[in-house]
The first five atom37 places (N, CA, C, CB, O) and aatype in JSON, in Angstrom:
{
  "aatype": [20, 20, 20, 20, 20, 20, 20, 20, 20, 20, 20, 20, 20, 20, 20, 20, 20, 20, 20, 20, 20, 20, 20, 20, 20, 20, 20, 20, 20, 20, 20, 20, 20, 20, 20, 20, 20, 20, 20, 20, 20, 20, 20, 20, 20, 20, 20, 20, 20, 20, 20, 20, 20, 20, 20, 20, 20, 20, 20, 20, 20, 20, 20, 20, 20, 20, 20, 20, 20, 20, 20, 20, 20, 20, 20, 20, 20, 20, 20, 20, 20, 20, 20, 20, 20, 20, 20, 20, 20, 20, 20, 20, 20, 20, 20, 20, 20, 20, 20, 20, 20, 20, 20, 20, 20, 20, 20, 20, 20, 20, 20, 20, 20, 20],
  "atom_mask": [
    [1, 1, 1, 1, 1],
    [1, 1, 1, 1, 1],
    [1, 1, 1, 1, 1],
    [1, 1, 1, 1, 1],
    [1, 1, 1, 1, 1],
    [1, 1, 1, 1, 1],
    [1, 1, 1, 1, 1],
    [1, 1, 1, 1, 1],
    [1, 1, 1, 1, 1],
    [1, 1, 1, 1, 1],
    [1, 1, 1, 1, 1],
    [1, 1, 1, 1, 1],
    [1, 1, 1, 1, 1],
    [1, 1, 1, 1, 1],
    [1, 1, 1, 1, 1],
    [1, 1, 1, 1, 1],
    [1, 1, 1, 1, 1],
    [1, 1, 1, 1, 1],
    [1, 1, 1, 1, 1],
    [1, 1, 1, 1, 1],
    [1, 1, 1, 1, 1],
    [1, 1, 1, 1, 1],
    [1, 1, 1, 1, 1],
    [1, 1, 1, 1, 1],
    [1, 1, 1, 1, 1],
    [1, 1, 1, 1, 1],
    [1, 1, 1, 1, 1],
    [1, 1, 1, 1, 1],
    [1, 1, 1, 1, 1],
    [1, 1, 1, 1, 1],
    [1, 1, 1, 1, 1],
    [1, 1, 1, 1, 1],
    [1, 1, 1, 1, 1],
    [1, 1, 1, 1, 1],
    [1, 1, 1, 1, 1],
    [1, 1, 1, 1, 1],
    [1, 1, 1, 1, 1],
    [1, 1, 1, 1, 1],
    [1, 1, 1, 1, 1],
    [1, 1, 1, 1, 1],
    [1, 1, 1, 1, 1],
    [1, 1, 1, 1, 1],
    [1, 1, 1, 1, 1],
    [1, 1, 1, 1, 1],
    [1, 1, 1, 1, 1],
    [1, 1, 1, 1, 1],
    [1, 1, 1, 1, 1],
    [1, 1, 1, 1, 1],
    [1, 1, 1, 1, 1],
    [1, 1, 1, 1, 1],
    [1, 1, 1, 1, 1],
    [1, 1, 1, 1, 1],
    [1, 1, 1, 1, 1],
    [1, 1, 1, 1, 1],
    [1, 1, 1, 1, 1],
    [1, 1, 1, 1, 1],
    [1, 1, 1, 1, 1],
    [1, 1, 1, 1, 1],
    [1, 1, 1, 1, 1],
    [1, 1, 1, 1, 1],
    [1, 1, 1, 1, 1],
    [1, 1, 1, 1, 1],
    [1, 1, 1, 1, 1],
    [1, 1, 1, 1, 1],
    [1, 1, 1, 1, 1],
    [1, 1, 1, 1, 1],
    [1, 1, 1, 1, 1],
    [1, 1, 1, 1, 1],
    [1, 1, 1, 1, 1],
    [1, 1, 1, 1, 1],
    [1, 1, 1, 1, 1],
    [1, 1, 1, 1, 1],
    [1, 1, 1, 1, 1],
    [1, 1, 1, 1, 1],
    [1, 1, 1, 1, 1],
    [1, 1, 1, 1, 1],
    [1, 1, 1, 1, 1],
    [1, 1, 1, 1, 1],
    [1, 1, 1, 1, 1],
    [1, 1, 1, 1, 1],
    [1, 1, 1, 1, 1],
    [1, 1, 1, 1, 1],
    [1, 1, 1, 1, 1],
    [1, 1, 1, 1, 1],
    [1, 1, 1, 1, 1],
    [1, 1, 1, 1, 1],
    [1, 1, 1, 1, 1],
    [1, 1, 1, 1, 1],
    [1, 1, 1, 1, 1],
    [1, 1, 1, 1, 1],
    [1, 1, 1, 1, 1],
    [1, 1, 1, 1, 1],
    [1, 1, 1, 1, 1],
    [1, 1, 1, 1, 1],
    [1, 1, 1, 1, 1],
    [1, 1, 1, 1, 1],
    [1, 1, 1, 1, 1],
    [1, 1, 1, 1, 1],
    [1, 1, 1, 1, 1],
    [1, 1, 1, 1, 1],
    [1, 1, 1, 1, 1],
    [1, 1, 1, 1, 1],
    [1, 1, 1, 1, 1],
    [1, 1, 1, 1, 1],
    [1, 1, 1, 1, 1],
    [1, 1, 1, 1, 1],
    [1, 1, 1, 1, 1],
    [1, 1, 1, 1, 1],
    [1, 1, 1, 1, 1],
    [1, 1, 1, 1, 1],
    [1, 1, 1, 1, 1],
    [1, 1, 1, 1, 1],
    [1, 1, 1, 1, 1],
    [1, 1, 1, 1, 1]
  ],
  "atom_positions": [
    [[100.54, 104.4, 94.88], [99.71, 103.97, 95.99], [98.35, 103.48, 95.5], [99.54, 105.11, 97.0], [97.82, 102.5, 96.03]],
    [[97.78, 104.14, 94.49], [96.45, 103.77, 94.01], [96.43, 102.35, 93.45], [95.98, 104.75, 92.96], [95.5, 101.6, 93.72]],
    [[97.45, 101.98, 92.66], [97.49, 100.62, 92.11], [97.64, 99.58, 93.21], [98.63, 100.49, 91.1], [97.05, 98.5, 93.13]],
    [[98.43, 99.9, 94.22], [98.58, 98.97, 95.34], [97.26, 98.8, 96.07], [99.67, 99.44, 96.3], [96.9, 97.7, 96.48]],
    [[96.53, 99.9, 96.25], [95.23, 99.82, 96.92], [94.29, 98.94, 96.12], [94.61, 101.22, 97.11], [93.57, 98.12, 96.69]],
    [[94.3, 99.08, 94.79], [93.46, 98.24, 93.94], [93.81, 96.77, 94.14], [93.61, 98.63, 92.45], [92.93, 95.94, 94.34]],
    [[95.1, 96.45, 94.07], [95.55, 95.07, 94.23], [95.11, 94.51, 95.58], [97.08, 94.98, 94.09], [94.59, 93.4, 95.66]],
    [[95.33, 95.28, 96.62], [95.03, 94.8, 97.96], [93.54, 94.75, 98.24], [95.72, 95.65, 98.98], [93.08, 93.92, 99.03]],
    [[92.78, 95.63, 97.62], [91.32, 95.58, 97.76], [90.78, 94.3, 97.14], [90.65, 96.81, 97.12], [89.89, 93.67, 97.68]],
    [[91.34, 93.94, 96.0], [90.92, 92.7, 95.34], [91.29, 91.5, 96.2], [91.56, 92.58, 93.94], [90.53, 90.54, 96.29]],
    [[92.47, 91.54, 96.83], [92.88, 90.46, 97.73], [91.9, 90.36, 98.89], [94.32, 90.69, 98.25], [91.47, 89.26, 99.26]],
    [[91.54, 91.5, 99.48], [90.6, 91.51, 100.59], [89.26, 90.94, 100.17], [90.41, 92.94, 101.13], [88.7, 90.09, 100.86]],
    [[88.75, 91.39, 99.04], [87.46, 90.91, 98.56], [87.49, 89.43, 98.24], [87.02, 91.69, 97.34], [86.55, 88.7, 98.55]],
    [[88.57, 88.99, 97.62], [88.68, 87.56, 97.31], [88.7, 86.73, 98.58], [89.95, 87.3, 96.48], [88.1, 85.66, 98.64]],
    [[89.4, 87.24, 99.59], [89.45, 86.51, 100.87], [88.08, 86.44, 101.51], [90.45, 87.18, 101.82], [87.68, 85.38, 102.01]],
    [[87.36, 87.55, 101.5], [86.03, 87.57, 102.12], [85.06, 86.7, 101.35], [85.5, 89.01, 102.2], [84.38, 85.85, 101.93]],
    [[84.99, 86.9, 100.05], [84.02, 86.18, 99.23], [84.38, 84.71, 99.09], [83.91, 86.81, 97.86], [83.5, 83.85, 99.1]],
    [[85.66, 84.42, 98.97], [86.09, 83.04, 98.8], [85.93, 82.2, 100.05], [87.52, 83.02, 98.38], [85.84, 80.97, 99.97]],
    [[85.87, 82.85, 101.19], [85.75, 82.11, 102.44], [84.33, 81.66, 102.72], [86.25, 82.95, 103.59], [84.1, 80.83, 103.6]],
    [[83.38, 82.21, 101.97], [81.98, 81.88, 102.21], [81.4, 82.62, 103.39], [81.84, 80.42, 102.43], [80.29, 82.31, 103.83]],
    [[82.13, 83.62, 103.92], [81.64, 84.37, 105.06], [80.4, 85.17, 104.71], [82.72, 85.3, 105.59], [79.56, 85.44, 105.58]],
    [[80.27, 85.56, 103.45], [79.14, 86.38, 103.05], [78.35, 85.63, 101.99], [79.6, 87.76, 102.52], [78.89, 85.26, 100.94]],
    [[77.09, 85.42, 102.25], [76.22, 84.83, 101.25], [75.19, 85.83, 100.79], [75.53, 83.58, 101.81], [74.69, 85.74, 99.67]],
    [[74.86, 86.78, 101.63], [73.94, 87.85, 101.3], [74.34, 89.08, 102.09], [72.46, 87.45, 101.59], [74.72, 88.98, 103.25]],
    [[74.27, 90.23, 101.45], [74.76, 91.44, 102.08], [73.66, 92.46, 102.22], [75.92, 92.02, 101.29], [73.0, 92.82, 101.24]],
    [[73.46, 92.94, 103.42], [72.56, 94.06, 103.7], [73.1, 94.76, 104.93], [71.07, 93.58, 103.9], [73.47, 94.1, 105.9]],
    [[73.14, 96.06, 104.9], [73.75, 96.82, 105.99], [72.95, 96.67, 107.28], [73.86, 98.29, 105.61], [71.72, 96.71, 107.28]],
    [[73.66, 96.5, 108.36], [73.09, 96.5, 109.7], [73.7, 97.69, 110.43], [73.37, 95.14, 110.47], [74.85, 98.04, 110.17]],
    [[72.97, 98.32, 111.33], [73.56, 99.42, 112.08], [74.76, 98.93, 112.88], [72.52, 100.06, 113.01], [74.72, 97.85, 113.47]],
    [[75.81, 99.72, 112.91], [77.0, 99.37, 113.67], [77.24, 100.43, 114.72], [78.22, 99.2, 112.76], [76.82, 101.58, 114.59]],
    [[77.93, 100.03, 115.77], [78.25, 100.96, 116.82], [79.28, 101.95, 116.29], [78.77, 100.23, 118.09], [80.29, 101.55, 115.7]],
    [[79.04, 103.23, 116.49], [79.92, 104.27, 115.98], [81.16, 104.37, 116.87], [79.19, 105.64, 115.9], [81.04, 104.52, 118.09]],
    [[82.32, 104.29, 116.27], [83.58, 104.42, 116.99], [84.4, 105.51, 116.33], [84.37, 103.07, 117.03], [84.14, 105.89, 115.19]],
    [[85.38, 106.01, 117.04], [86.25, 107.05, 116.51], [87.05, 106.51, 115.33], [87.21, 107.58, 117.62], [87.64, 105.44, 115.41]],
    [[87.05, 107.25, 114.24], [87.79, 106.84, 113.05], [89.07, 107.65, 112.92], [86.92, 107.0, 111.78], [89.09, 108.85, 113.18]],
    [[90.14, 106.97, 112.51], [91.39, 107.65, 112.21], [91.27, 108.3, 110.84], [92.59, 106.67, 112.26], [90.74, 107.68, 109.91]],
    [[91.75, 109.53, 110.69], [91.66, 110.18, 109.38], [92.66, 109.58, 108.4], [91.9, 111.69, 109.51], [93.82, 109.34, 108.74]],
    [[92.2, 109.33, 107.18], [93.06, 108.91, 106.08], [92.96, 109.99, 105.02], [92.64, 107.49, 105.52], [91.94, 110.68, 104.93]],
    [[94.01, 110.16, 104.2], [93.92, 111.14, 103.12], [92.74, 110.83, 102.2], [95.24, 111.17, 102.3], [92.46, 109.67, 101.89]],
    [[92.04, 111.87, 101.77], [90.85, 111.71, 100.94], [91.15, 110.92, 99.67], [90.28, 113.07, 100.57], [90.35, 110.09, 99.25]],
    [[92.32, 111.18, 99.05], [92.64, 110.45, 97.81], [92.79, 108.95, 98.07], [93.94, 111.0, 97.19], [92.48, 108.14, 97.2]],
    [[93.24, 108.59, 99.25], [93.39, 107.17, 99.59], [92.02, 106.54, 99.82], [94.28, 107.01, 100.85], [91.75, 105.44, 99.33]],
    [[91.15, 107.22, 100.56], [89.82, 106.64, 100.79], [89.04, 106.55, 99.49], [89.05, 107.48, 101.82], [88.33, 105.57, 99.26]],
    [[89.16, 107.58, 98.64], [88.48, 107.53, 97.34], [88.99, 106.38, 96.49], [88.66, 108.86, 96.6], [88.21, 105.65, 95.89]],
    [[90.32, 106.22, 96.45], [90.92, 105.14, 95.65], [90.54, 103.77, 96.2], [92.45, 105.29, 95.6], [90.25, 102.84, 95.45]],
    [[90.53, 103.65, 97.52], [90.15, 102.38, 98.14], [88.72, 102.01, 97.79], [90.32, 102.45, 99.67], [88.45, 100.89, 97.36]],
    [[87.81, 102.96, 97.97], [86.4, 102.68, 97.69], [86.18, 102.35, 96.22], [85.53, 103.87, 98.08], [85.43, 101.43, 95.89]],
    [[86.82, 103.09, 95.33], [86.66, 102.83, 93.89], [87.16, 101.44, 93.54], [87.41, 103.89, 93.06], [86.49, 100.68, 92.84]],
    [[88.36, 101.11, 94.03], [88.93, 99.79, 93.74], [88.1, 98.68, 94.36], [90.37, 99.72, 94.24], [87.88, 97.64, 93.74]],
    [[87.66, 98.9, 95.57], [86.85, 97.89, 96.26], [85.53, 97.67, 95.54], [86.58, 98.32, 97.71], [85.11, 96.53, 95.33]],
    [[84.86, 98.75, 95.15], [83.59, 98.63, 94.43], [83.76, 97.87, 93.13], [82.99, 100.02, 94.15], [82.98, 96.97, 92.82]],
    [[84.79, 98.23, 92.36], [85.03, 97.54, 91.09], [85.33, 96.07, 91.32], [86.2, 98.2, 90.34], [84.81, 95.2, 90.61]],
    [[86.16, 95.8, 92.3], [86.53, 94.41, 92.58], [85.38, 93.57, 93.08], [87.64, 94.38, 93.58], [85.24, 92.41, 92.69]],
    [[84.55, 94.15, 93.94], [83.44, 93.36, 94.48], [82.35, 93.11, 93.45], [82.85, 94.06, 95.7], [81.74, 92.04, 93.44]],
    [[82.1, 94.09, 92.59], [81.13, 93.87, 91.49], [81.68, 92.78, 90.57], [80.86, 95.19, 90.69], [80.93, 91.91, 90.11]],
    [[82.98, 92.83, 90.3], [83.6, 91.8, 89.45], [83.51, 90.42, 90.1], [85.06, 92.16, 89.17], [83.5, 89.41, 89.4]],
    [[83.45, 90.37, 91.43], [83.34, 89.1, 92.16], [81.89, 88.62, 92.25], [83.92, 89.24, 93.55], [81.63, 87.53, 92.77]],
    [[80.93, 89.43, 91.74], [79.55, 88.97, 91.68], [78.58, 89.64, 92.63], [79.53, 87.55, 91.94], [77.4, 89.28, 92.65]],
    [[79.03, 90.61, 93.41], [78.11, 91.32, 94.29], [77.38, 92.41, 93.51], [78.85, 91.94, 95.49], [77.89, 92.91, 92.5]],
    [[76.18, 92.77, 93.96], [75.47, 93.88, 93.35], [76.16, 95.18, 93.76], [73.95, 93.89, 93.76], [76.99, 95.19, 94.67]],
    [[75.79, 96.28, 93.09], [76.37, 97.56, 93.47], [76.02, 97.93, 94.91], [75.9, 98.66, 92.51], [76.86, 98.45, 95.64]],
    [[74.79, 97.66, 95.32], [74.37, 97.97, 96.69], [75.15, 97.13, 97.69], [72.86, 97.71, 96.85], [75.62, 97.66, 98.7]],
    [[75.3, 95.84, 97.42], [76.07, 94.98, 98.29], [77.52, 95.43, 98.35], [75.99, 93.52, 97.82], [78.13, 95.47, 99.42]],
    [[78.06, 95.78, 97.2], [79.45, 96.22, 97.12], [79.67, 97.48, 97.95], [79.85, 96.47, 95.67], [80.66, 97.59, 98.68]],
    [[78.75, 98.43, 97.83], [78.89, 99.68, 98.58], [78.86, 99.41, 100.08], [77.77, 100.67, 98.19], [79.65, 99.98, 100.83]],
    [[77.95, 98.55, 100.52], [77.88, 98.2, 101.95], [79.17, 97.55, 102.42], [76.69, 97.26, 102.21], [79.71, 97.91, 103.47]],
    [[79.65, 96.58, 101.66], [80.86, 95.87, 102.03], [82.08, 96.79, 102.04], [81.1, 94.72, 101.09], [82.86, 96.78, 102.99]],
    [[82.23, 97.59, 101.0], [83.41, 98.45, 100.89], [83.41, 99.55, 101.94], [83.47, 99.06, 99.5], [84.46, 99.88, 102.49]],
    [[82.25, 100.1, 102.21], [82.15, 101.12, 103.26], [82.49, 100.51, 104.61], [80.74, 101.74, 103.29], [83.2, 101.12, 105.41]],
    [[81.99, 99.33, 104.86], [82.28, 98.63, 106.12], [83.77, 98.37, 106.28], [81.51, 97.32, 106.18], [84.34, 98.65, 107.33]],
    [[84.41, 97.84, 105.25], [85.83, 97.51, 105.38], [86.66, 98.78, 105.58], [86.33, 96.75, 104.15], [87.59, 98.78, 106.38]],
    [[86.34, 99.84, 104.85], [87.08, 101.09, 105.04], [86.89, 101.61, 106.46], [86.62, 102.15, 104.01], [87.86, 102.02, 107.1]],
    [[85.67, 101.6, 106.95], [85.41, 102.06, 108.31], [86.12, 101.19, 109.34], [83.91, 102.08, 108.6], [86.62, 101.7, 110.35]],
    [[86.18, 99.9, 109.1], [86.9, 99.01, 110.02], [88.39, 99.34, 110.03], [86.69, 97.54, 109.61], [89.0, 99.41, 111.1]],
    [[88.97, 99.56, 108.86], [90.38, 99.95, 108.81], [90.6, 101.26, 109.56], [90.86, 100.09, 107.35], [91.53, 101.37, 110.35]],
    [[89.74, 102.25, 109.31], [89.91, 103.55, 109.95], [89.69, 103.48, 111.46], [88.94, 104.56, 109.34], [90.31, 104.25, 112.2]],
    [[88.85, 102.6, 111.9], [88.61, 102.45, 113.34], [89.75, 101.7, 114.02], [87.28, 101.72, 113.58], [90.12, 102.01, 115.15]],
    [[90.29, 100.71, 113.34], [91.3, 99.85, 113.95], [92.73, 100.34, 113.78], [91.19, 98.48, 113.39], [93.58, 100.08, 114.62]],
    [[93.0, 101.06, 112.68], [94.38, 101.38, 112.34], [94.56, 102.86, 112.01], [94.84, 100.54, 111.17], [93.72, 103.46, 111.34]],
    [[95.67, 103.42, 112.48], [96.05, 104.75, 112.01], [96.4, 104.61, 110.53], [97.26, 105.34, 112.83], [96.51, 103.5, 110.03]],
    [[96.56, 105.72, 109.85], [96.9, 105.64, 108.44], [98.23, 104.92, 108.24], [96.96, 107.04, 107.82], [98.36, 104.1, 107.34]],
    [[99.23, 105.23, 109.08], [100.53, 104.57, 108.95], [100.42, 103.06, 109.17], [101.53, 105.16, 109.96], [101.07, 102.28, 108.47]],
    [[99.6, 102.64, 110.11], [99.38, 101.21, 110.34], [98.67, 100.57, 109.15], [98.57, 100.99, 111.62], [98.98, 99.44, 108.77]],
    [[97.71, 101.28, 108.57], [97.0, 100.81, 107.38], [97.99, 100.57, 106.24], [95.91, 101.83, 106.95], [97.93, 99.55, 105.56]],
    [[98.89, 101.53, 106.03], [99.9, 101.38, 104.99], [100.77, 100.16, 105.28], [100.78, 102.66, 104.89], [101.12, 99.42, 104.35]],
    [[101.13, 99.94, 106.54], [101.95, 98.79, 106.92], [101.22, 97.48, 106.67], [102.36, 98.89, 108.39], [101.81, 96.52, 106.17]],
    [[99.94, 97.43, 107.0], [99.14, 96.22, 106.75], [99.18, 95.88, 105.27], [97.67, 96.41, 107.22], [99.39, 94.72, 104.9]],
    [[98.99, 96.87, 104.42], [99.01, 96.62, 102.99], [100.4, 96.32, 102.48], [98.44, 97.79, 102.26], [100.54, 95.58, 101.5]],
    [[101.43, 96.87, 103.1], [102.81, 96.54, 102.71], [103.09, 95.06, 102.99], [103.82, 97.43, 103.47], [103.82, 94.42, 102.25]],
    [[102.51, 94.54, 104.06], [102.69, 93.13, 104.41], [102.13, 92.19, 103.34], [102.03, 92.83, 105.74], [102.6, 91.06, 103.21]],
    [[101.15, 92.64, 102.58], [100.59, 91.77, 101.55], [101.57, 91.54, 100.41], [99.29, 92.35, 101.01], [101.42, 90.58, 99.65]],
    [[102.56, 92.42, 100.28], [103.58, 92.23, 99.25], [104.63, 91.21, 99.67], [104.25, 93.56, 98.93], [105.42, 90.75, 98.84]],
    [[104.65, 90.86, 100.95], [105.67, 89.95, 101.47], [105.24, 88.49, 101.43], [106.01, 90.34, 102.88], [106.04, 87.6, 101.72]],
    [[104.0, 88.24, 101.08], [103.49, 86.87, 101.09], [102.33, 86.75, 100.11], [103.04, 86.46, 102.51], [101.69, 87.74, 99.76]],
    [[102.08, 85.54, 99.68], [100.92, 85.28, 98.82], [99.63, 85.29, 99.63], [101.08, 83.95, 98.1], [98.55, 85.48, 99.08]],
    [[99.74, 85.09, 100.93], [98.58, 85.09, 101.82], [98.4, 86.48, 102.43], [98.73, 84.02, 102.93], [99.37, 87.08, 102.88]],
    [[97.17, 86.98, 102.46], [96.94, 88.27, 103.11], [97.25, 88.17, 104.61], [95.47, 88.73, 102.9], [97.05, 87.12, 105.21]],
    [[97.73, 89.27, 105.21], [98.01, 89.24, 106.65], [96.73, 89.07, 107.46], [98.74, 90.52, 107.07], [95.64, 89.34, 106.96]],
    [[96.85, 88.62, 108.71], [95.67, 88.42, 109.55], [94.78, 89.65, 109.67], [96.11, 87.99, 110.92], [93.56, 89.51, 109.8]],
    [[95.35, 90.84, 109.63], [94.54, 92.06, 109.75], [93.5, 92.15, 108.64], [95.44, 93.3, 109.71], [92.39, 92.63, 108.87]],
    [[93.84, 91.68, 107.44], [92.9, 91.71, 106.32], [91.72, 90.79, 106.63], [93.61, 91.28, 104.99], [90.56, 91.16, 106.41]],
    [[92.01, 89.6, 107.12], [90.93, 88.67, 107.47], [90.1, 89.18, 108.64], [91.51, 87.3, 107.81], [88.88, 88.99, 108.67]],
    [[90.76, 89.84, 109.61], [90.02, 90.39, 110.75], [88.99, 91.42, 110.29], [90.98, 91.02, 111.75], [87.85, 91.41, 110.76]],
    [[89.39, 92.29, 109.39], [88.47, 93.31, 108.87], [87.35, 92.64, 108.08], [89.23, 94.33, 107.98], [86.18, 92.99, 108.24]],
    [[87.7, 91.69, 107.24], [86.69, 90.98, 106.45], [85.7, 90.25, 107.33], [87.35, 90.01, 105.51], [84.5, 90.25, 107.05]],
    [[86.2, 89.61, 108.37], [85.33, 88.89, 109.29], [84.39, 89.85, 110.01], [86.16, 88.1, 110.3], [83.2, 89.55, 110.17]],
    [[84.91, 90.98, 110.44], [84.07, 91.97, 111.12], [82.95, 92.44, 110.21], [84.92, 93.18, 111.59], [81.81, 92.61, 110.66]],
    [[83.25, 92.66, 108.95], [82.22, 93.12, 108.02], [81.24, 92.02, 107.66], [82.85, 93.67, 106.75], [80.05, 92.27, 107.49]],
    [[81.72, 90.81, 107.55], [80.82, 89.69, 107.27], [79.84, 89.51, 108.41], [81.62, 88.39, 107.04], [78.68, 89.15, 108.19]],
    [[80.29, 89.76, 109.63], [79.42, 89.6, 110.79], [78.36, 90.69, 110.86], [80.25, 89.61, 112.06], [77.29, 90.47, 111.43]],
    [[78.63, 91.85, 110.3], [77.66, 92.95, 110.37], [76.82, 93.07, 109.12], [78.38, 94.26, 110.61], [75.89, 93.88, 109.07]],
    [[77.11, 92.29, 108.11], [76.36, 92.34, 106.86], [75.62, 91.03, 106.67], [77.31, 92.62, 105.65], [76.21, 90.01, 106.31]],
    [[74.32, 91.06, 106.92], [73.5, 89.85, 106.84], [72.27, 90.11, 106.0], [73.1, 89.36, 108.23], [71.99, 91.24, 105.59]],
    [[71.56, 89.07, 105.76], [70.34, 89.16, 104.95], [69.28, 90.0, 105.6], [69.79, 87.79, 104.67], [68.2, 90.18, 105.04]]
  ]
}
């Protein structure tokens, strides 16, 4: 599961960064919504993979942390853990990330501004 999370985190970051949705990242307050619980090892692996991938894509550590925290929170708010696993399983079925990946990226791009 950890290697798949790494692969899919890189896909998510590439989609967000490659689309030009984010030119500068700074956290903005977001409305607090109920989050679905995910296993701690999954959230830890997601954040680690996301941070590594986003730094490799050229973001600073601070920007990476803001982006990765936002995307994880968006997944937890929008999807149960089983749905999250299904979203990532869909990325193995196509070279293009599923719409859910872009939806999360777009939501974070909208909340992360200069």
